[in-house]
N, C-alpha and C positions, 0 to 999 in steps of 0.2 A: 504493500500500500504506500509506503514511504517513497519507494522508487517511482511509482506511478504518479504520486503527487508532485515530485520533483520534475518529472517529464512534462506534466501538464503545465507547471509553472514556467518552465523554460519555453514551452511552445507559445504560451500567451505573451511572454516577454519578447520573444522573437517576432511575433505577429505585431505587437505594438511598435517595435523598432522599424519593421518593414513599412507600417502605415505612416510613421513619422518621416521616414526617408522619402516615401512617395509624395508627401506634401511639400517637399522642398521645391520651390519654383526654379525654373531653368530659363536662361536667356535665349534658349532655342525654341521655347514654346510658341513664340509668335510666328514661326515658320509654318505656312499652310501645308498640310500633308499632300495636297494635290500638286504642289510645285515639283517640277522636274529636277533631277540631280544636275549638278553643274556641268558635267561632261555631256549631258543630253539636252540641255535647255535650248541651245541654238541649232539643233539638228532639224532641218526642214521636214524630214519624213516623219517626225514624231507625232504630228497631228493625224496622220493616216494609219497609224498602227492600231492594233486591237486594244480594248480597254484593259485587258489583263496585263498586256505588255506595258501600257502606260502606268499601271499601278506598280508593277515591278521596278520601273525606272523612276518612280516618284519618291518623295521624301517619306512617304508612309512606310516604305520597305527599306529605307536607308538607315545606315548606322550613324553613330555620332560623328565620325570623321567626315562623312558626306555632308551632314548638316552643318558642320563647322566651316566647310568650304563655302557654302551659301551664305552663312552669317558673316564670314570675313569679307566676302564680296560685297554684301550689303553695306557694311560699315565703311569699307574702302570707298565705295561710290559716293558716300556722303561727304568725304573730306578731300578726295583727290583733286589735284589742280587741273588735270586734263585727262582725256581717255587713255593717253599713253603714260600717265604718271603711275609708276609702280614702286618707287623707292624714296619718295619724299618723306620728311619727318612726320607729316600728317598720316601718310599711308602706314608707316611703321608703327605709329601710335595706335591706329585702328586695329592692326593685326595683333599687337600686344594686348590691346583691350579685350579682344575676343578670347585670346589665350588665357588671360588672367581670370575672366569670368568663368570660363570652363573649369579652371583649376580650383577656383573658390567653391564651385558646386561640388567638385570631386572631394575636396577636403571636408565639406560638411558631412558627407557620407563616410569618409575614411579619414578622420582627424589625426590618425597616427602615421599617415603616409609622409614621412620626412623628406623623401626624395622629391615628390611633387610640391611639397611646401617650399623647399629650397628653390625649385624652378619658378614657383609663383613669385617669391620674394625677389629673385633676380630679374624677372620680367617687370615687376612693379618698379624696381630701381631704374631699369633701363627706360621705362616709359616716363618716369619722373624727370630723368635727365633730358629726354627729348622735349617734354613740355616746358621745362625750365629754359631751354634754349629758345624755343618758339616765343615764350613770354618775354625774353630779353631782346630778341631780334625783331620779331613780327607779332606784335601783341594782338592785332586784329585776327590773324590766322590762329593764334593760340585760343582766343575767345571762341571763335567759330568751331574749332576742333573740340573743345570741352563741351560746347553746347550740343553739337551734333552727336557726339559719342556719349553724352550724359555722364561726364567725368566731373567729380567734385575735387578740384585741385586745391591743395593746401600748401602754403609755403613751408619749407623745411625750417625747423626750429633753430634759433641762433645757438652757436656752440657755447656751452656752459660747463664749467668744471667745479666740483666741490673743493673748496679750499681746505686743505689739511695741513697739519704741522710739518709733515714730511715734504709736502709740495712747496711750502714756504721756504724751508731750509734748502731744498734742492734749487729753487729759483734764485735764492740769494747767492748760493755757491756758483751757479752758472753766470750770474751778473758779475761776480768778483773775477771769475776766470776770464770773462770777456773783456773787462776793463784792464786786467793785467796784460792780456794779449795785445790789446790796442796800444797800451803804453810801451810795450816792447817793440812793436812795429814802428811807433813814432820815433823811438830812440834810434832804431836801425835806419829809418829814413833820414834822420838828422845827421847821423854819421856818414851816410852815403852822400848827402848833400855837401857836407864839409869837405870830404875827400874830392868830390867833383869840382868844388870851387877852388880847392888848392891846386888841383891839376890844371884847371883853366887859367889860374893866375900864373902858374909856373910857365905854361905854354905861351902866355902873353908876354911875360918878361923875356923869355928866350927869343921870341920873334922880334921884340924891340931891340935886344942886344945885337941880333944878326943884322938888323937894318941900320945900326949905328945911331939910333935915337936914344936920348937919355930916358931913363926909367922915371 
């Protein structure tokens, strides 16, 4: 009886987990199932094929990779500069945005997946660098990119470090070393300048003597 009770408890827990995972929204949900896959969308013969074939070639029977291709294409079309634009900062930002949202959904279902979490953080860091560059160089393009891709951009926090006794002592030591090094370099420069001036004076006197003019 105890074993049966544990089995029933595990079954109900797993059912609740499955239901909660199924309730997680996806950024791919807005893709209509009747849309053709990317490789078959522009094929002229696709309209004359059988309905069963259309269904097989539609997103209804597609995996996540095929849906991601369509989603990336949709996001890229919103921000690209021209039909031939495939590598601008805006296009790269759109591709990274689709990747980040897919990884976020995956990590909601598998929070212990460290490999994909690292990939997501790297993609977010790369996207932030692209957006920071656009914000600095072309602010209008930056605003439009964030608006079209629905990105909430936040400025990176200013660097701050907690002041500790060890840090204060280390900084004072570094300042002292820097001042001593600058003092030694100044003395070396002064010695070099005096030697150079002495050589120049001797050369001038020698030239004056050779010409027979009084010093």
